[in-house]
VEXDREN-2710 file (C-alpha; in Angstrom, 1 decimal):
% VEXDREN-2710
k/r/px/py/pz
1/MET/-22.3/2.3/30.6
2/SER/-23.7/2.1/27.0
3/ASP/-26.0/-1.0/26.7
4/LEU/-23.9/-1.8/23.8
5/ILE/-20.8/-2.7/25.8
6/PRO/-21.5/-5.6/28.4
7/ALA/-20.6/-5.3/32.1
8/LEU/-17.2/-6.0/33.1
9/PRO/-17.7/-8.9/35.5
10/ASP/-15.6/-10.0/38.7
11/LEU/-12.6/-11.9/37.3
12/GLU/-13.8/-14.8/39.7
13/THR/-16.6/-15.4/37.5
14/LEU/-14.5/-16.4/34.1
15/SER/-13.9/-20.0/33.8
16/LEU/-10.6/-21.3/32.7
17/GLU/-11.3/-21.2/29.0
18/GLU/-12.7/-17.9/29.2
19/GLN/-9.6/-17.0/30.7
20/VAL/-7.7/-18.3/28.1
21/ALA/-10.0/-16.6/25.2
22/GLN/-9.0/-13.3/26.8
23/LEU/-5.5/-13.5/26.1
24/PHE/-6.4/-13.1/22.1
25/VAL/-6.7/-10.7/20.1
26/VAL/-8.1/-11.5/16.6
27/ARG/-8.1/-9.6/13.3
28/ALA/-11.3/-8.1/12.2
29/SER/-12.3/-6.6/9.2
30/GLY/-13.4/-3.2/9.6
31/HIS/-16.0/-3.4/6.9
32/LEU/-19.7/-4.3/8.1
33/PHE/-20.3/-7.3/5.5
34/ASP/-18.6/-10.3/4.9
35/HIS/-18.6/-9.8/1.0
36/GLN/-16.5/-6.5/1.6
37/ILE/-13.6/-8.5/3.4
38/GLU/-9.9/-7.8/1.9
39/TYR/-8.0/-10.4/3.5
40/PRO/-10.3/-13.6/4.1
41/ASP/-7.0/-15.6/5.6
42/TRP/-6.9/-13.5/8.3
43/GLU/-10.3/-12.0/8.7
44/PRO/-13.2/-14.4/9.9
45/PRO/-16.9/-14.1/8.3
46/GLY/-19.2/-12.5/10.7
47/ALA/-20.8/-15.6/11.8
48/GLN/-17.5/-17.1/12.6
49/LEU/-16.3/-13.9/14.4
50/GLN/-19.4/-13.7/16.6
51/LYS/-18.9/-17.0/17.8
52/LEU/-15.3/-16.0/18.7
53/LEU/-16.5/-13.1/20.9
54/GLN/-20.1/-14.4/22.0
55/GLU/-19.3/-17.8/22.9
56/GLN/-15.7/-18.5/23.7
57/GLY/-15.0/-14.9/25.3
58/VAL/-12.2/-13.5/23.0
59/GLY/-10.5/-10.6/24.6
60/GLY/-10.0/-8.2/21.7
61/VAL/-10.3/-7.5/18.1
62/ILE/-7.5/-5.4/15.9
63/LEU/-9.4/-3.9/12.9
64/VAL/-8.3/-3.0/9.4
65/GLY/-10.2/-1.5/6.2
66/GLY/-13.6/0.4/5.9
67/SER/-14.2/4.0/6.6
68/ALA/-14.3/5.9/9.6
69/GLY/-18.2/5.9/9.4
70/ASP/-18.3/2.1/8.9
71/LEU/-16.0/1.5/11.9
72/MET/-18.6/3.5/14.2
73/LEU/-20.8/1.0/13.4
74/ARG/-18.7/-1.8/13.1
75/SER/-17.3/-1.4/16.8
76/GLN/-20.8/-1.1/18.4
77/GLN/-21.6/-4.4/16.6
78/LEU/-18.5/-6.0/17.9
79/GLN/-19.2/-4.7/21.3
80/SER/-23.0/-6.0/21.5
81/TRP/-21.5/-9.3/20.2
82/ALA/-18.9/-9.8/23.0
83/LYS/-19.2/-11.8/25.9
84/TYR/-17.1/-9.4/28.0
85/PRO/-15.8/-5.7/27.0
86/LEU/-13.6/-5.8/24.0
87/LEU/-10.1/-4.3/23.8
88/ILE/-10.4/-2.7/20.0
89/ALA/-7.2/-1.9/18.4
90/ALA/-5.5/-0.6/15.3
91/ASP/-2.4/0.2/14.0
92/ILE/-3.1/4.0/13.9
93/GLU/0.6/5.1/14.0
94/GLU/-0.2/8.2/11.4
95/GLY/-3.8/9.0/12.8
96/VAL/-7.0/7.1/12.4
97/GLY/-7.2/8.3/8.7
98/GLN/-3.9/6.2/8.1
99/ARG/-6.6/3.2/8.2
100/PHE/-10.0/4.5/7.7
101/ALA/-10.8/7.0/5.3
102/GLY/-12.7/9.9/6.4
103/ALA/-10.8/10.6/9.5
104/THR/-7.3/12.3/9.9
105/TRP/-4.4/11.0/8.2
106/PHE/-1.3/12.5/9.7
107/PRO/2.3/12.5/8.2
108/PRO/4.6/9.7/9.4
109/PRO/6.5/10.3/12.4
110/MET/9.8/11.1/10.8
111/ALA/8.1/14.1/9.3
112/ILE/8.2/15.4/12.9
113/ALA/11.9/14.6/13.6
114/LYS/12.4/16.4/10.7
115/ILE/11.2/19.5/12.3
116/ALA/12.8/18.5/15.5
117/ALA/16.2/18.8/13.8
118/THR/16.0/22.6/13.7
119/GLU/12.8/23.4/16.1
120/PRO/12.8/20.6/18.9
121/SER/9.9/22.3/21.0
122/LYS/7.6/22.9/18.1
123/ALA/8.1/19.2/17.0
124/GLN/7.2/18.3/20.3
125/GLY/4.2/20.3/20.2
126/TYR/3.0/18.6/17.0
127/ALA/3.9/15.3/18.3
128/THR/1.6/16.0/21.3
129/ALA/-1.3/17.4/19.0
130/MET/-0.7/14.2/16.9
131/GLY/-1.3/11.6/19.9
132/ALA/-4.6/13.9/21.0
133/TYR/-6.1/14.0/17.6
134/THR/-5.6/10.3/17.2
135/ALA/-6.9/9.4/20.6
136/GLN/-9.8/11.8/20.3
137/GLU/-10.6/10.3/17.0
138/ALA/-10.2/6.6/17.8
139/LEU/-13.0/6.9/20.6
140/ALA/-15.2/8.6/18.4
141/VAL/-15.1/5.6/15.9
142/GLY/-14.8/3.1/18.9
143/ILE/-11.4/2.2/18.9
144/ASN/-9.9/1.9/22.7
145/TRP/-6.3/0.6/22.1
146/VAL/-4.0/2.8/19.8
147/LEU/-1.3/0.7/19.0
148/ALA/1.3/3.2/19.1
149/PRO/4.1/5.2/19.4
150/VAL/6.5/3.3/17.5
151/VAL/9.7/3.9/19.7
152/ASP/12.0/2.0/17.4
153/VAL/15.2/3.9/16.3
154/ASN/15.6/4.0/12.8
155/ASN/19.2/3.9/12.3
156/ASN/19.4/1.8/9.2
157/PRO/18.4/3.4/5.9
158/GLU/17.5/-0.1/4.3
159/ASN/15.2/-1.0/6.7
160/PRO/12.0/-2.1/4.9
161/VAL/9.6/-2.0/7.6
162/ILE/10.3/0.6/10.2
163/ASN/11.5/3.3/8.2
164/VAL/9.5/6.5/8.3
165/ARG/7.3/5.1/11.0
166/ALA/9.9/5.8/13.4
167/PHE/10.2/9.1/15.6
168/GLY/13.9/9.5/14.7
169/GLU/17.2/8.2/13.9
170/ASN/18.4/8.7/17.3
171/SER/17.5/7.6/20.7
172/GLN/16.9/11.1/22.1
173/THR/14.6/12.3/19.2
174/ALA/12.8/9.1/19.0
175/SER/12.1/9.3/22.8
176/GLU/11.1/12.7/23.1
177/LEU/9.0/12.9/20.3
178/ALA/7.2/9.2/21.4
179/LEU/6.6/10.7/24.7
180/ALA/5.1/13.6/23.4
181/PHE/3.0/11.8/21.4
182/MET/1.9/9.6/24.5
183/ARG/1.3/12.7/26.6
184/GLY/-1.3/13.7/24.2
185/ALA/-3.1/10.3/23.8
186/GLN/-2.8/10.2/27.6
187/LYS/-5.7/12.9/27.7
188/TYR/-8.1/10.6/26.6
189/PRO/-9.3/7.2/28.0
190/VAL/-7.6/4.7/25.4
191/LEU/-4.6/2.5/25.8
192/THR/-1.1/3.0/24.1
193/CYS/1.6/1.1/23.1
194/ALA/5.3/1.2/22.8
195/LYS/6.8/-0.7/19.8
196/HIS/8.9/-3.0/18.8
197/PHE/10.7/-4.2/22.0
198/PRO/13.8/-4.3/22.1
199/GLY/14.1/-2.3/18.9
200/HIS/13.3/-3.0/15.0
201/GLY/14.9/0.0/13.9
202/ASP/18.6/-1.5/12.6
203/THR/16.9/-4.3/10.7
204/SER/17.3/-5.0/6.7
205/VAL/14.8/-8.0/6.8
206/ASP/11.1/-7.9/7.4
207/SER/9.9/-9.5/9.8
208/HIS/6.3/-10.1/8.3
209/ILE/8.5/-12.4/6.0
210/GLU/11.4/-13.8/7.8
211/LEU/13.3/-13.4/11.0
212/PRO/15.9/-10.6/11.4
213/VAL/19.0/-11.2/13.4
214/LEU/20.5/-8.4/15.5
215/ARG/24.1/-9.1/16.6
216/HIS/24.4/-6.0/18.6
217/SER/26.5/-6.0/21.9
218/PRO/24.5/-5.5/24.9
219/GLU/26.5/-2.2/25.5
220/ARG/25.2/-0.9/22.0
221/LEU/21.6/-1.9/22.9
222/GLU/21.8/0.1/26.1
223/SER/22.9/3.1/24.4
224/VAL/20.6/3.2/21.0
225/GLU/17.7/0.6/21.0
226/LEU/16.5/0.6/24.8
227/PRO/16.6/4.5/26.3
228/PRO/12.9/5.3/24.0
229/PHE/11.4/1.9/25.8
230/GLN/12.8/2.7/29.3
231/GLN/11.2/6.1/29.0
232/ALA/8.3/5.3/27.8
233/ILE/7.8/2.7/30.6
234/THR/8.3/5.6/33.2
235/ALA/5.8/8.0/31.3
236/GLY/3.1/5.2/31.9
237/VAL/2.8/3.4/28.6
238/ASP/0.2/0.8/29.0
239/ALA/1.7/-2.1/26.7
240/VAL/4.9/-2.8/25.4
241/MET/4.6/-4.9/22.0
242/SER/7.4/-7.5/21.3
243/ALA/9.5/-7.7/18.2
244/HIS/9.9/-10.8/16.1
245/LEU/13.5/-10.6/16.0
246/CYS/16.3/-12.8/17.3
247/ILE/18.8/-10.9/19.7
248/GLU/21.6/-12.8/20.0
249/ALA/23.4/-11.0/23.0
250/TRP/20.1/-11.6/25.1
251/ASP/19.0/-15.2/23.4
252/PRO/20.5/-16.7/20.6
253/GLU/17.9/-19.1/20.5
254/TYR/14.5/-17.8/20.5
255/PRO/13.3/-14.6/19.0
256/ALA/12.2/-12.0/21.4
257/THR/8.5/-12.8/21.1
258/LEU/9.2/-16.4/22.3
259/SER/12.0/-15.8/24.9
260/SER/11.5/-15.6/28.7
261/LYS/15.0/-14.2/28.8
262/ILE/13.8/-11.2/26.9
263/LEU/10.3/-10.7/27.9
264/THR/10.4/-11.9/31.7
265/GLY/14.1/-11.6/32.2
266/GLN/14.7/-8.1/30.6
267/LEU/11.1/-6.4/30.2
268/ARG/9.4/-7.4/33.3
269/GLN/12.0/-7.8/35.8
270/ARG/14.9/-5.7/34.6
271/PHE/13.0/-2.8/33.3
272/GLY/10.2/-3.2/35.9
273/PHE/7.3/-3.0/33.4
274/GLU/4.2/-3.8/34.9
275/GLY/1.5/-3.2/31.9
276/LEU/0.3/-5.2/28.9
277/ILE/2.9/-7.4/27.1
278/VAL/1.5/-7.9/23.8
279/THR/3.2/-9.8/20.9
280/ASP/3.6/-8.7/17.6
281/ALA/0.9/-10.5/15.1
282/LEU/1.7/-13.9/15.3
283/VAL/0.7/-14.6/11.7
284/MET/3.6/-12.9/10.6
285/GLY/6.4/-15.1/8.9
286/ALA/9.0/-14.6/11.1
287/ILE/7.1/-16.7/13.8
288/ALA/4.4/-19.0/11.7
289/LYS/7.2/-20.4/9.6
290/ARG/9.2/-21.5/12.2
291/TYR/7.0/-22.2/15.1
292/GLY/3.4/-23.5/13.6
293/PRO/0.3/-21.9/14.3
294/ASN/-0.7/-23.6/17.8
295/GLU/3.0/-23.9/19.4
296/ALA/3.9/-20.3/19.0
297/PRO/1.0/-18.9/21.4
298/ILE/2.1/-21.2/23.8
299/LEU/5.9/-20.6/23.6
300/ALA/4.4/-16.7/23.8
301/LEU/2.7/-17.1/26.9
302/GLU/5.8/-19.0/28.6
303/ALA/7.8/-16.2/27.4
304/GLY/6.0/-13.7/29.3
305/ALA/3.1/-12.2/26.9
306/ASP/0.0/-11.3/28.0
307/ILE/-1.8/-10.5/24.9
308/LEU/-1.7/-13.0/21.8
309/LEU/-2.0/-11.0/18.5
310/MET/-3.6/-12.4/15.7
311/PRO/-3.0/-16.0/15.9
312/VAL/-3.3/-18.1/12.6
313/ASP/-6.4/-20.0/13.8
314/PRO/-7.8/-18.2/17.1
315/ALA/-10.1/-21.3/17.8
316/GLU/-7.5/-23.8/17.5
317/ALA/-4.9/-21.7/19.4
318/ILE/-7.2/-21.2/22.4
319/MET/-7.8/-25.1/22.3
320/ALA/-4.2/-25.8/22.2
321/LEU/-3.4/-23.5/25.3
322/CYS/-6.2/-25.2/27.2
323/ASN/-4.8/-28.3/26.7
324/ALA/-1.4/-27.1/27.6
325/ILE/-2.7/-26.0/30.7
326/LYS/-4.9/-29.2/31.5
327/SER/-1.6/-31.4/30.8
328/GLY/0.4/-29.1/33.1
329/ARG/2.8/-27.5/30.9
330/ILE/1.5/-24.0/31.9
331/SER/0.1/-23.4/35.3
332/ARG/-3.4/-22.0/35.9
333/ASP/-1.6/-19.0/37.9
334/ARG/0.6/-18.2/34.9
335/ILE/-2.9/-17.7/32.8
336/ARG/-4.4/-15.8/35.8
337/GLN/-1.5/-13.1/36.1
338/SER/-2.1/-12.1/32.7
339/VAL/-5.6/-11.8/32.7
340/THR/-5.6/-9.7/36.0
341/ARG/-3.5/-7.5/33.7
342/ILE/-6.1/-7.5/31.0
343/TRP/-8.6/-6.8/33.3
344/LYS/-6.8/-3.7/35.0
345/ALA/-6.5/-2.3/31.6
346/LYS/-10.0/-3.0/30.7
347/GLN/-11.1/-1.4/34.1
348/LYS/-9.3/2.0/32.8
349/LEU/-11.6/1.6/29.8
350/PHE/-15.1/0.5/31.0
351/SER/-15.3/1.9/34.5
352/PRO/-18.1/3.9/35.1
353/SER/-16.0/7.1/35.5
354/THR/-13.9/7.0/32.2
355/VAL/-16.2/5.2/29.7
356/VAL/-17.1/7.3/26.5
357/ASN/-20.5/6.0/25.9
358/PRO/-21.4/5.7/22.0
359/PRO/-24.2/8.3/21.1
360/THR/-27.7/7.2/20.3
361/SER/-26.6/8.0/16.7
362/PRO/-22.9/7.3/15.7
363/THR/-23.0/10.4/13.5
364/ALA/-22.9/12.7/16.2
365/GLN/-19.5/11.4/16.8
366/LEU/-18.9/13.0/13.1
367/ILE/-17.9/16.2/14.9
368/ASN/-14.4/14.7/16.6
369/LEU/-13.4/13.6/13.1
370/SER/-10.8/15.8/10.4
371/THR/-11.5/19.0/12.7
372/PRO/-10.2/21.9/11.1
373/GLY/-7.5/21.8/14.1
374/ALA/-6.5/18.5/13.0
375/ILE/-6.4/19.5/9.3
376/ASN/-4.5/22.5/10.1
377/CYS/-1.8/20.6/12.1
378/VAL/-1.4/18.0/9.5
379/GLU/-0.5/20.6/6.9
380/ASN/1.6/22.5/9.0
381/ILE/3.7/19.1/9.4
382/LEU/3.7/18.5/5.7
383/ARG/5.1/22.1/4.9
384/GLU/7.6/22.3/7.5
385/SER/8.8/18.9/6.8
386/GLN/9.2/19.3/3.0
387/GLN/12.4/19.6/1.0
388/ILE/12.9/21.4/-2.3
389/GLY/15.6/21.7/-4.6
390/GLY/16.6/22.8/-8.3
391/SER/15.0/25.7/-10.1
392/LEU/11.5/26.3/-8.6
393/PRO/8.8/26.7/-9.4
394/LEU/8.4/24.9/-12.6
395/ALA/7.5/26.6/-15.3
396/VAL/5.5/24.9/-17.2
397/PRO/4.1/26.4/-21.1
398/GLN/0.7/25.7/-22.0
399/PRO/1.2/22.9/-24.6
400/GLU/0.0/23.2/-28.1
401/SER/-3.3/21.6/-29.8
402/GLY/-2.3/17.8/-29.8
403/GLU/0.6/18.1/-27.5
404/TYR/0.9/16.7/-24.2
405/TRP/3.5/16.0/-21.3
406/ASN/3.7/13.0/-19.2
407/ASN/2.6/12.8/-15.6
408/LEU/4.4/9.5/-14.4
409/LEU/3.6/7.8/-11.4
410/VAL/5.7/5.0/-9.9
411/THR/4.4/3.2/-6.8
412/ASP/4.5/-0.1/-5.5
413/SER/0.9/-0.9/-6.5
414/LEU/-1.6/0.9/-8.4
415/VAL/-4.5/-1.4/-7.8
416/ASN/-4.1/-1.5/-3.8
417/SER/-3.0/2.2/-3.3
418/THR/-5.3/3.9/-0.6
419/PHE/-3.9/7.4/-1.6
420/LEU/-4.2/7.1/-5.3
421/ASN/-7.7/7.5/-7.5
422/LYS/-8.8/9.4/-10.2
423/GLN/-9.4/12.7/-7.8
424/ALA/-6.1/12.4/-6.1
425/PRO/-4.2/15.5/-6.4
426/ALA/-1.1/13.8/-8.0
427/ILE/-3.5/13.5/-11.0
428/VAL/-5.4/16.4/-10.9
429/MET/-3.3/19.1/-10.5
430/PRO/-0.9/18.0/-13.6
431/LYS/-3.7/17.8/-15.7
432/SER/-4.8/20.9/-15.3
433/LYS/-1.4/21.7/-16.6
434/GLY/-1.6/19.8/-19.5
435/TYR/-0.1/16.6/-18.4
436/GLN/-1.2/13.2/-19.5
437/PHE/-1.4/10.7/-16.6
438/GLN/0.9/7.2/-16.9
439/GLY/1.1/4.8/-14.1
440/VAL/3.7/2.0/-13.4
441/ASP/4.1/-0.1/-10.5
442/CYS/5.7/-3.2/-9.6
443/SER/3.7/-5.6/-10.8
444/THR/3.9/-4.5/-14.2
445/PRO/7.0/-2.7/-14.9
446/CYS/7.9/-1.1/-18.5
447/ARG/10.9/-2.8/-20.3
448/GLY/12.8/-2.2/-23.2
449/GLN/11.1/-0.7/-26.2
450/ASP/8.1/0.3/-24.2
451/LEU/10.3/2.3/-21.6
452/LYS/12.0/4.3/-24.6
453/ALA/8.7/5.0/-26.0
454/MET/7.1/6.4/-23.2
455/ALA/10.4/8.6/-22.4
456/THR/10.1/10.4/-25.7
457/VAL/7.7/12.9/-24.1
458/LYS/8.9/15.6/-21.6
459/THR/7.8/14.1/-18.1
460/LEU/7.0/14.8/-14.5
461/LEU/7.8/12.0/-12.6
462/GLN/6.2/11.3/-9.1
463/VAL/7.4/8.6/-7.0
464/PHE/5.9/7.0/-4.0
465/ILE/8.0/4.8/-2.0
466/ARG/8.3/4.3/1.8
467/GLY/8.8/1.2/4.0
468/ASN/5.9/-1.0/4.0
469/PRO/5.3/-4.2/5.5
470/PHE/5.4/-7.4/3.1
471/GLY/6.6/-4.8/0.1
472/GLY/9.8/-3.1/1.2
473/PRO/10.8/-0.2/-0.8
474/ALA/13.5/-1.9/-2.7
475/GLN/11.7/-3.3/-5.6
476/VAL/9.8/0.1/-6.4
477/THR/13.2/2.0/-5.6
478/ARG/14.9/0.0/-8.3
479/LEU/11.9/0.9/-10.8
480/ALA/12.0/4.4/-10.1
481/ARG/15.8/4.4/-10.6
482/GLU/15.3/3.2/-13.8
483/TRP/13.0/5.6/-14.9
484/LEU/15.0/8.7/-13.5
485/THR/18.0/7.3/-15.6
486/LEU/16.4/6.9/-18.5
487/LEU/14.5/10.2/-18.7
488/LEU/17.9/12.0/-17.8
489/GLU/19.4/10.2/-20.5
490/THR/16.9/11.1/-23.0
491/GLY/16.5/14.6/-21.5
492/GLN/12.9/14.6/-21.1
493/LEU/12.7/14.6/-17.5
494/GLN/11.2/18.0/-16.0
495/ALA/11.2/17.8/-12.6
496/VAL/10.8/15.0/-9.8
497/VAL/8.3/14.7/-6.7
498/ILE/9.0/11.9/-4.3
499/TYR/6.6/11.0/-1.5
500/GLY/7.9/8.9/1.6
501/SER/11.1/7.6/2.1
502/PRO/13.9/10.2/2.8
503/TYR/16.7/7.9/2.1
504/VAL/15.3/7.5/-1.6
505/LEU/15.6/11.2/-1.7
506/ASP/19.0/11.4/-0.6
507/GLU/19.6/8.7/-3.2
508/PHE/18.2/10.4/-6.2
509/LYS/19.4/14.0/-5.2
510/HIS/22.7/12.8/-6.2
511/LEU/21.6/11.8/-9.8
512/LEU/19.9/15.3/-10.8
513/PRO/21.3/18.2/-12.4
514/PRO/21.2/21.4/-10.3
515/SER/18.6/23.0/-12.9
516/ILE/16.0/20.2/-12.5
517/PRO/13.4/20.9/-9.3
518/PHE/12.2/18.5/-7.0
519/VAL/9.9/18.3/-4.1
520/PHE/10.0/15.9/-1.3
521/SER/6.9/15.1/1.2
522/TYR/7.3/12.4/3.9
523/GLY/3.2/12.0/3.2
524/GLN/1.8/10.3/0.5
525/MET/-1.9/11.1/1.4
526/GLY/-4.0/13.7/-0.7
527/ALA/-3.1/16.8/1.4
528/ALA/1.1/15.8/0.9
529/GLN/0.3/15.8/-2.9
530/ALA/-1.7/19.0/-3.2
531/ILE/0.9/20.8/-1.0
532/ALA/4.1/19.4/-2.8
533/LEU/2.5/20.1/-6.5
534/GLU/1.3/23.5/-5.2
535/THR/5.2/24.1/-4.4
536/LEU/6.2/22.6/-7.6
537/PHE/3.9/24.8/-9.6
538/GLY/4.1/28.0/-7.5
539/LEU/0.4/27.7/-6.8
540/THR/-1.7/29.5/-4.0
541/PRO/-2.2/26.9/-1.2
542/THR/-5.7/25.5/-1.1
543/PRO/-8.0/26.9/1.7
544/THR/-8.4/24.3/4.6
545/GLN/-12.1/22.6/4.3
546/PRO/-13.6/22.7/7.6
547/ASN/-15.7/19.7/8.9
548/PRO/-19.2/20.2/7.8
549/PHE/-20.0/18.8/11.5
550/TYR/-17.8/21.0/13.4
END
């Protein structure tokens, strides 16, 4: 085992306080320096994080932000700080590149579900490849816990948070593709995680903000929401993440994350799940607003959770849990049960036969990132899930001197976008055709005369909408609909490209005349933009660029 990763000691040597700290996975910035921290309310500075890992013995971290290169160094740094080997987790449902620039960013799982509608075997092959590439790249940058697959069945078009993250809109497709993803990931020594139990797919409330309530009967849960979880458990998923939502048929009092009837009675006892039960982030509004920063972790542990993810204040939560044990509210045996499961999971990752030693130089791992095979897989999924209509390709006459067309991009936030910059295909490719970039987002929507003034020029409308935590698609959909309607009224709409939600496509298609061309892509990343615009303009596809380290 690498000297950067501490040895996994005998569980008997841990003090009570150290055992309690092992239950916590805290959020950390993937960036290397404190001045780069993007979310200071959630991501502690280096000295504070080092104390949590080195002195208190926190069990793991969940990383957000930074590049894949940053993460290679960051993960080694965190393991070197840690008292005991760390679980290093990330929400990389769409590949490592979804969170960490430079690695492979896959289309959302629902893109593969689209392919499964006509070619199920091919779709399962793509899902397996996606799982394998994700696990391979995760290990390359030091991540050992892939917080995927999402096994929720997204059967509510108004779902603001699951949406295209789901592998399907019915139980069978969601199950088959999620299991295929797992099969790919299980080729590598990483942990997987099925989420969000018992099913977050039929909600119209974002649990990052408020508590959703599901009023389905037990029979409905049995037929729709639960089968993907049952099959993931049978297939050996390492962890199951709880959902912050109230299931009235099972427990009208507590949300699933804090319900012993659900986590212990259903998941542990009825379904026989023996792996790790992990809470969704405890900082989310559905939990933090109602139960407080220190009571929520205690309630979650009492309910049956093993891993307490992203508490509001980790040090305070550890102290509160220790006090609950000392007062007799929680037994020492209950703590030991969870730590034993955590130790079993860590043995899978850190035993001499499975550990992947970091290379002497992190750059040696670059060979495993964005390989030609991974890039080719991404492009195939994007092309085969793309939807088109109207008169294609779009004929764009070369503008005369002083003349231009508008390239209007609508998104939820231009400032915080991870897929739009001055070199983004959505900006560069139309520019080569004579289009002038215009951008609007939900923070500064144009109104009244501004709208009419901008709608006097022939316009290519590009819309980026998908379900996102803390900001569902409803607001940006309204903004995009407003622009679409105005451009149709003024006769200035040339074409529409939609990136993200197929539910927005379904709505907008009904508004478009048959002659107006449109292209829809599930992806929003640069590859999705390039492929969509190649289709729109009838261009020859851009050749795949190989990994220079391959």
